[in-house]
C-alpha positions, -999 to 999 in steps of 0.1 A, spaced: 0 0 0 28 26 7 43 20 -28 8 24 -44 2 55 -24 35 71 -35 28 62 -72 -8 75 -70 4 107 -53 29 113 -81 2 108 -107 -21 133 -88 8 158 -88 12 153 -126 -25 157 -133 -46 171 -104 -78 164 -124 -71 127 -127 -99 112 -106 -87 76 -110 -54 85 -94 -72 102 -65 -93 71 -60 -62 49 -61 -45 72 -36 -76 71 -13 -77 33 -15 -40 31 -5 -45 55 24 -74 33 36 -53 2 33 -26 19 54 -52 27 81 -53 64 73 -91 66 69 -95 102 77 -70 112 50 -88 89 26 -121 105 35 -108 140 29 -94 130 -5 -126 113 -16 -147 143 -4 -125 166 -26 -130 142 -55 -168 142 -49 -169 180 -48 -155 180 -83 -179 154 -96 -209 147 -73 -222 118 -94 -193 93 -92 -206 61 -78 -171 47 -70 -163 77 -49 -198 77 -32 -195 40 -23 -161 44 -8 -173 74 12 -203 54 24 -181 28 38 -159 53 56 -190 70 71 -203 37 83 -169 28 98 -169 61 116 -204 54 130 -222 79 108 -250 56 98 -273 83 84 -246 98 62 -236 63 50 -272 56 41 -275 88 22 -244 81 2 -256 45 -6 -289 59 -17 -271 82 -41 -252 52 -55 -285 34 -61 -301 65 -77 -271 69 -101 -277 33 -111 -241 22 -111 -238 -4 -83 -213 -23 -104 -186 -3 -86 -194 -21 -53 -178 -55 -63 -143 -42 -71 -144 -20 -39 -152 -51 -18 -118 -65 -29 -101 -34 -14 -121 -33 19 -107 -50 49 -127 -81 61 -142 -64 91 -154 -35 69 -169 -58 43 -188 -75 71 -199 -41 84 -212 -30 50 -228 -64 44 -247 -64 77 -257 -28 73 -271 -34 38 -289 -65 49 -304 -47 79 -316 -18 57 -330 -42 31 -350 -60 58 -363 -27 71 -374 -17 37 -391 -51 31 -408 -50 64 -421 -14 57 -436 -26 24 -453 -56 40 -469 -34 66 -480 -9 40 
């Protein structure tokens, strides 16, 4: 992860508008346990392009990890509204096992709550 971070940082320096390099940099920061820095980098990327599902999905996980369930839900809803949930599978390869389980249980809990609400309605 440190080598990937250094390479991605150099790529961002060469082209500050390269979103893929920013995402790669954020993923490396996350892998190194520097979630707050990854969050700041992703928030900056999101401010430049608010409709990027890969950025939204990563931010959702970081929000859930920080205990901000409402914010995480809102970000996941935006991913769903955009219609590009294909970004979730590759991201799961990056997430640490405990965070994958957190996201899985959270999504399962939300899905059950939605289904229960529809059954009652």
